[in-house]
C-alpha positions in Angstrom: 0.1 0.2 0.0 1.2 3.6 -0.8 1.8 6.3 1.6 4.2 4.8 4.0 8.0 5.1 4.2 9.8 2.6 2.1 11.1 0.5 5.1 7.4 0.2 6.6 4.7 -2.3 5.8 1.1 -2.7 6.7 0.0 -6.0 8.7 -3.2 -7.3 9.7 -3.5 -7.1 13.6 -3.6 -11.0 13.7 -0.3 -11.3 12.0 1.6 -9.1 14.8 -0.4 -9.9 18.0 -2.1 -12.8 19.4 -5.7 -11.7 19.9 -7.4 -13.4 23.0 -4.5 -15.5 24.1 -5.3 -18.8 25.9 -4.8 -18.7 29.9 -1.4 -20.0 30.4 -1.3 -20.3 34.4 1.5 -22.5 35.6 3.0 -23.6 39.0 0.5 -21.6 41.3 -2.5 -22.9 43.6 -6.2 -22.2 43.0 -5.8 -20.1 46.4 -3.0 -18.0 44.9 -3.9 -14.3 44.6 -4.0 -12.9 41.1 -4.9 -9.3 39.9 -8.5 -8.7 39.1 -9.5 -5.9 36.7 -13.1 -5.1 36.2 -14.1 -2.6 33.4 -14.1 0.3 36.1 -10.5 -0.2 36.9 -9.4 0.8 33.3 -9.3 4.7 32.8 -10.8 6.3 29.7 -8.6 7.4 27.0 -6.0 5.1 27.9 -5.3 6.9 31.0 -4.2 4.0 33.2 -5.1 0.8 35.0 -5.7 0.0 38.6 -4.4 -3.3 39.6 -5.2 -3.1 43.2 -7.9 -5.7 43.4 -6.8 -9.2 44.1 -8.7 -12.5 44.1 -7.8 -16.2 44.4 -7.2 -17.9 41.1 -9.9 -20.3 41.5 -12.5 -17.6 41.6 -11.5 -16.1 38.2 -10.0 -18.7 36.0 -13.3 -19.4 34.4 -15.6 -16.8 33.3 -13.2 -13.9 33.0 -10.3 -12.8 30.4 -6.9 -13.7 31.0 -4.1 -11.2 30.4 -0.4 -10.6 31.5 2.4 -8.2 31.6 2.9 -6.4 28.1 -0.5 -7.3 26.8 -2.8 -4.4 25.6 -6.3 -4.3 26.7 -9.0 -2.8 24.3 -12.7 -2.4 25.4 -15.0 -4.0 23.2 -18.5 -3.0 24.3 -20.2 0.5 23.9 -19.8 3.0 25.2 -16.5 1.8 26.9 -14.7 1.6 23.5 -15.8 5.0 22.1 -14.6 6.5 25.6 -11.1 5.0 25.1 -11.2 2.3 27.9 -7.8 0.5 27.3 -4.3 0.0 28.8 -0.9 -1.5 28.3 -0.5 -3.8 31.1 2.5 -3.0 33.3 4.7 -5.2 35.6 2.3 -7.5 37.6 3.4 -8.3 41.3 1.4 -11.3 41.2 2.2 -12.4 37.5 -1.1 -13.1 36.3 -4.3 -11.1 35.8 -8.0 -11.8 35.0 -10.7 -9.2 34.1 -13.7 -8.2 32.2 -14.9 -10.4 29.4 -15.6 -7.0 27.5 -11.8 -6.5 26.9 -10.1 -7.5 23.7 -6.6 -8.7 24.7 -3.7 -8.2 22.3 -0.4 -9.9 23.0 2.1 -8.4 20.5 4.8 -10.5 18.7 8.3 -9.4 18.3 7.2 -7.5 15.4 5.8 -4.7 17.4 6.5 -2.9 20.7 3.6 -3.1 23.2 3.6 0.8 23.3 3.4 1.0 19.4 0.3 -1.2 19.7 -1.2 0.8 22.5 -0.8 4.1 20.7 -2.3 2.8 17.5 -5.5 1.5 19.4 -5.7 4.7 21.3 -6.2 6.9 18.5 -9.8 8.5 18.2 -9.6 8.0 14.5 -9.1 4.2 15.0 -12.0 4.2 17.6 -14.2 5.9 15.3 -13.7 3.2 12.5 -14.2 0.5 15.1 -17.5 2.2 16.1 -18.8 2.0 12.5 -18.0 -1.9 12.5 -19.6 -2.8 15.7 -22.1 -5.4 15.6 -25.0 -6.5 18.0 -28.1 -4.7 19.5 -28.5 -1.2 20.8 -26.8 -0.9 24.1 -24.8 -4.2 23.5 -22.8 -3.3 20.5 -19.1 -4.8 20.3 -16.3 -4.6 18.1 -16.0 -8.0 16.6 -12.9 -10.1 16.9 -12.7 -11.1 13.2 -12.7 -7.4 12.4 -10.0 -6.6 14.9 -7.9 -9.6 13.4 -8.1 -8.3 9.9 -7.6 -4.4 10.7 -4.4 -3.2 9.0 -1.9 -1.5 11.1 1.4 0.5 9.8 4.6 -1.2 11.0 8.0 0.6 10.9 11.1 -1.1 11.5 11.4 -2.3 15.0 14.2 0.0 15.9 12.2 3.0 14.5 9.4 2.1 16.6 11.6 2.4 19.6 12.6 6.0 18.3 9.0 7.1 17.5 7.5 5.8 20.9 10.1 7.9 22.6 9.3 10.9 20.8 5.6 10.2 21.3 6.0 9.9 25.1 7.9 13.3 25.1 5.3 15.0 23.3 2.3 13.4 24.7 3.7 13.9 28.4 3.9 17.5 27.9 0.4 17.7 26.2 -1.0 15.6 29.1 0.5 18.1 31.6 -1.3 20.9 29.9 -4.3 19.2 29.8 -4.2 18.3 33.6 -3.6 22.1 34.3 -6.7 23.0 32.3 -8.8 20.2 34.2 -7.6 21.5 37.5 -8.6 25.1 36.6 -12.0 23.7 35.5 -12.4 22.0 38.8 -11.5 25.2 40.7 -14.1 27.0 38.6 -16.8 24.5 39.7 -15.7 24.9 43.3 -15.7 28.7 42.9 -19.2 28.4 41.5 -20.3 26.4 44.5 -18.7 28.8 46.9 -20.7 31.7 45.4 -23.9 29.6 45.5 -23.3 28.8 49.2 -22.4 32.5 50.0 -25.8 33.5 48.4 -27.8 31.0 50.4 -26.2 31.7 54.0 -26.5 35.4 53.3 -22.6 36.1 53.4 -22.6 37.2 49.6 -25.0 40.1 50.9 -23.5 40.6 54.3 -22.1 44.1 53.3 -25.5 45.3 51.6 -27.3 44.4 54.9 -25.1 46.6 57.1 -26.0 49.7 54.9 -29.5 48.8 54.0 -33.0 48.3 55.9 -35.4 46.3 54.1 -38.9 47.6 53.6 -40.3 44.1 53.6 -38.6 41.2 55.8 -38.2 37.7 54.6 -41.2 36.6 57.1 -43.3 39.4 55.6 -42.6 38.3 51.9 -43.4 34.8 52.8 -46.8 36.0 54.3 -47.4 37.7 51.2 -46.6 34.6 49.1 -48.9 32.3 51.4 -51.8 34.7 50.7 -51.1 34.6 47.2 -50.8 30.7 47.1 -54.3 30.4 48.8 -55.9 32.8 46.5 -54.6 31.0 43.5 -56.0 27.7 44.9 -59.4 29.3 45.6 -59.4 30.6 42.0 -58.6 27.1 40.5 -61.3 25.5 42.6 -64.0 28.1 41.5 -63.1 27.5 38.0 -63.4 23.9 38.3 -67.0 24.3 40.1 -67.9 26.7 37.1 -66.7 24.0 34.6 -68.7 21.2 36.2 -71.9 23.4 36.5 -71.9 23.3 40.2 -72.4 25.7 43.0 -69.5 26.0 45.4 -70.5 23.8 48.6 -70.6 25.5 52.1 -67.1 25.8 53.7 -65.5 24.7 50.4 -62.4 26.9 51.2 -61.7 24.8 54.5 -60.5 22.2 52.0 -57.5 24.0 51.3 -54.4 21.8 51.7 -52.1 23.7 53.9 -48.4 23.7 52.7 -45.8 21.8 54.3 -44.0 24.1 57.1 -40.2 23.8 57.7 -39.1 21.8 60.5 -36.4 24.1 62.0 -35.1 21.9 64.6 -31.6 21.3 62.9 -31.5 24.1 60.5 -29.0 26.7 60.7 -29.5 30.1 62.0 -30.3 32.6 59.5 -29.2 36.3 59.0 -31.5 38.9 60.5 -34.9 39.4 58.7 -34.6 36.1 56.8 -36.8 33.4 57.6 -37.2 29.5 56.9 -39.9 28.3 54.3 -40.3 25.1 52.2 -40.5 24.3 48.5 -44.3 23.5 49.2 -45.0 27.0 50.8 -43.6 28.7 47.6 -45.5 26.5 45.1 -49.0 27.2 43.5 -48.9 23.8 41.6 -46.8 21.2 40.2 -47.3 19.9 36.6 -46.1 17.0 34.8 -46.5 14.9 31.6 -46.3 11.2 30.8 -43.8 9.0 29.2 -44.6 6.7 26.3 -42.8 5.2 23.1 -41.4 7.8 20.9 -38.8 7.8 18.3 -35.1 8.4 19.5 -34.6 11.8 17.7 -35.3 15.3 18.5 -38.6 16.4 16.6 -38.5 18.8 13.7 -40.3 22.1 14.0 -43.5 20.8 12.5 -43.5 17.6 14.9 -44.1 17.3 18.6 -41.5 16.1 21.0 -41.2 14.9 24.5 -38.6 15.9 27.0 -35.6 13.7 28.1 -34.1 14.2 31.5 -30.8 15.1 29.7 -32.5 18.4 28.6 -32.2 19.9 32.1 -29.1 18.1 33.2 -26.2 20.5 32.4 -27.3 24.0 33.7 -29.4 25.2 30.8 -32.6 23.9 29.0 -31.6 22.1 25.9 -34.7 21.2 23.8 -32.5 19.0 21.5 -32.4 16.5 24.1 -35.9 15.3 23.3 -37.7 12.4 21.5 -40.4 12.7 18.8 -43.9 11.8 19.3 -45.9 10.4 16.5 -48.9 9.3 18.4 -51.3 12.5 17.8 -53.6 11.3 20.6 -51.0 11.6 23.0 -50.2 15.2 22.3 -51.1 17.6 25.2 -50.5 21.2 24.4 -51.2 22.2 28.2 -47.8 20.5 29.0 -45.8 21.9 26.2 -42.5 23.5 27.7 -42.7 27.3 27.7 -40.1 30.1 28.1 -39.7 30.9 31.7 -40.8 27.5 33.0 -39.0 26.2 36.1 -38.1 22.6 35.2 -37.1 20.0 37.8 -35.7 16.5 37.0 -37.2 14.1 39.7 -35.3 10.9 38.4 -31.7 10.6 37.5 -28.4 9.4 38.9 -27.7 10.2 42.5 -25.5 13.3 41.4 -27.9 14.6 38.8 -31.3 13.9 40.3 -32.9 17.1 41.1 -31.1 19.0 38.4 -33.2 22.2 37.5 -33.1 25.0 34.9 -35.4 27.9 33.9 -36.3 27.4 30.3 -34.8 29.9 28.0 -35.7 30.3 24.3 -38.2 27.8 23.0 -38.5 27.0 19.3 -40.2 23.6 19.3 -43.4 22.0 20.9 -41.8 19.7 23.5 -44.1 18.0 26.1 -43.2 17.4 29.8 -42.4 13.9 30.7 -43.3 12.1 33.7 -39.6 12.5 35.0 -39.7 16.5 34.5 -41.8 18.5 36.6 -42.8 22.1 36.1 -42.9 23.8 39.3 -45.3 26.8 39.4 -44.6 29.3 42.0 -47.1 31.5 43.6 -44.4 34.4 43.2 -42.8 34.1 39.9 -40.1 36.7 40.9 -38.9 33.8 43.2 -37.8 31.5 40.4 -34.2 32.4 40.3 -33.7 32.3 44.0 -35.1 28.9 44.0 -32.8 27.8 41.4 -29.9 29.1 43.3 -30.9 27.1 46.4 -31.5 23.9 44.6 -28.3 24.0 42.9 -26.2 25.0 45.9 -24.5 22.4 48.2 -27.1 22.8 50.9 -29.9 22.1 48.2 -28.2 19.1 46.7 -27.7 17.8 50.1 -31.4 17.8 50.8 -32.2 16.4 47.5 -29.7 13.6 47.8 -31.2 12.8 51.4 -34.7 12.8 50.3 -34.2 10.9 47.0 -35.3 7.2 47.1 -34.0 4.2 45.4 -31.4 1.5 46.1 -29.1 2.3 43.4 -26.9 5.3 42.6 -27.7 4.8 38.9 -31.3 5.7 39.5 -32.7 7.9 42.4 -36.3 9.3 42.5 -37.5 12.3 44.5 -41.3 12.2 44.7 -43.4 15.3 44.7 -44.2 14.8 48.6 -40.5 14.8 49.4 -39.6 17.7 47.0 -42.3 19.8 48.9 -40.5 19.3 52.2 -37.0 20.8 51.3 -36.3 23.9 53.5 -35.7 27.3 51.7 -34.3 30.2 53.3 -36.4 33.3 52.3 -34.4 36.7 52.6 -36.2 40.3 52.2 -37.3 40.7 48.6 -34.7 43.4 47.9 -31.9 41.2 49.1 -32.9 38.4 46.8 -32.7 40.7 44.1 -29.2 41.9 44.9 -27.8 38.5 45.7 -29.2 37.3 42.5 -27.4 40.2 40.4 -24.1 39.5 42.3 -24.4 36.0 41.6 -25.4 36.3 37.8 -22.5 38.6 37.1 -19.9 36.3 38.8 -21.4 33.4 37.4 -21.4 34.8 33.8 -17.7 35.7 34.1 -16.9 32.1 35.3 -18.7 30.6 32.3 -16.6 32.6 30.1 -13.5 31.2 31.6 -15.1 27.7 31.3 -15.8 28.3 27.6 -12.2 29.3 27.1 -10.9 26.2 29.0 -13.2 23.9 27.0 -11.9 25.7 23.8 -8.2 24.8 24.9 -9.0 21.1 25.8 -10.6 20.7 22.4 -7.5 22.1 20.8 -5.2 19.7 23.0 -7.5 16.7 21.8 -7.0 17.9 18.1 -3.3 18.3 18.7 -2.9 14.9 20.4 -4.6 13.2 17.1 -2.2 15.1 14.9 0.7 13.8 17.0 -0.6 10.4 16.7 -1.5 10.8 12.8 2.1 12.0 12.2 3.5 9.0 14.0 1.7 6.4 12.1 2.3 8.2 8.9 6.1 8.0 9.5 6.5 11.7 9.9 7.4 12.1 13.5 11.1 11.2 13.2 13.4 10.7 10.7 13.9 7.1 9.1 17.3 5.3 9.3 18.3 3.5 6.0 20.2 0.9 8.2 17.2 -0.2 9.7 15.8 -3.9 8.9 12.8 -3.4 6.8 9.6 -4.2 8.7 8.7 -6.4 5.6 11.8 -8.6 6.2 10.7 -9.0 9.9 7.3 -9.8 9.1 8.2 -12.4 6.6 10.6 -14.0 9.1 7.7 -14.1 11.7 5.5 -15.6 9.2 7.8 -18.2 8.3 8.3 -19.0 12.1 4.6 -19.4 12.7 4.2 -21.6 9.5 6.9 -23.9 11.1 5.3 -24.0 14.5 1.9 -24.7 13.0 3.0 -27.6 10.7 0.6 -30.5 11.3 2.3 -33.5 12.6 0.0 -36.0 10.8 -2.0 -36.1 7.5 -3.3 -32.8 6.2 -4.1 -29.6 7.9 -7.7 -30.4 8.8 -6.9 -30.3 12.5 -4.5 -27.4 12.7 -5.3 -24.9 15.3 -6.6 -21.6 14.1 -4.2 -18.8 14.4 -6.4 -17.1 17.0 -9.3 -17.9 18.9 -12.2 -15.7 19.6 -12.7 -16.0 23.5 -16.2 -14.3 23.1 -17.3 -17.1 20.9 -15.6 -19.9 22.8 -17.1 -19.0 25.8 
């Protein structure tokens, strides 16, 4: 094939690596400890491997994938493969290791350095092609062994591989150091944002303002006004129901007003002067929700109707692209379309994302609420930004996580009754406005820095890909005409393999296959 230096060659992976080597465990007992590596122990983007877990050989000999020092692991299943779950296995203190059956194991021959193979598999461009060749059902897609075996890989002379790997390590180490600094800055920004939210919620953000200003309406007075409005809206809604049903309101119907949950202040912290404790329920006029049903897994077009996904409210801003398309016209309910200014709350998600909330911005499509996204209607619409601040703050997250039900972190739920119990500190109205303005200005500046960091991280990822592309195109280091050509080495390996697999008896019918697919062999 063209495009490579003269001393290079292309080779199928099965020629230069044993894919899925058989377990070869000798001279140890079933009770001897070996390394155990589940998928979670391998970092994304070939970022390392955790070998700290140990298990007796007898527990893992069957049902797990065997590997040893110098092997290269490559995740076969989605989304682990796309995320770059893979590693070069370092020196093993306990000699042998077993791990997830969702790893392909590649054991290099003398034709390639383990690092060369690792870098080849780590390329985003390689993973992109692997993704296109996956087979299986949705959620269970895997990279087939046969496809991996026949994938072509550029092979430089063995000595040149060593030089290229050394240069790669030098360049990528510098690049990784820069990426680590960017991610550290990103983490500090997240901590800074949380500190701002905490300062707003505990009153320290507006402490100086309180010294110089006396409120015309205290938090308690504001809450009293909200509760009156809450009751008035309930009565208005009840009267509308009676009218729609053609009924005369019964005697003492106002006494059926469901009083809101009041805060239990026993263990709540002391608030600044003129603040008071309330609950989400006291601030609410109503909660609206939709239904979940079978939809097409794509965002709707502008002439279609969609249903919102929990991911639409996960990352700080409402994203209407995170939605599914509804084709059943009988399920369309315009009254639950998401509207600009809606306060949306995710009642179900992972432990760290349940309770994510946003105030919807620009709306361009007809997207309905699902049963997992609640619309919180406040008695005083002006309190939306304050409620958002509280629920996103550390104290708000603490209450949400404590009240969420479910046995697994992978899916927690906070029901409406528990949501209503969350305590909310209420400052004077003017102080809420001041705190919100200060916070929004600081958060906007923080967001600009975040955008800049994300841009730099994308540039670093592109630079990494360019470095790897140059390495596998023979452009990273000069060629040495005295190096033994890769074709000569590959031919010698082929001859040695042919000699080793030569049948001892008649014919080649019983010759072992070059490589065995562990997934197919069980």
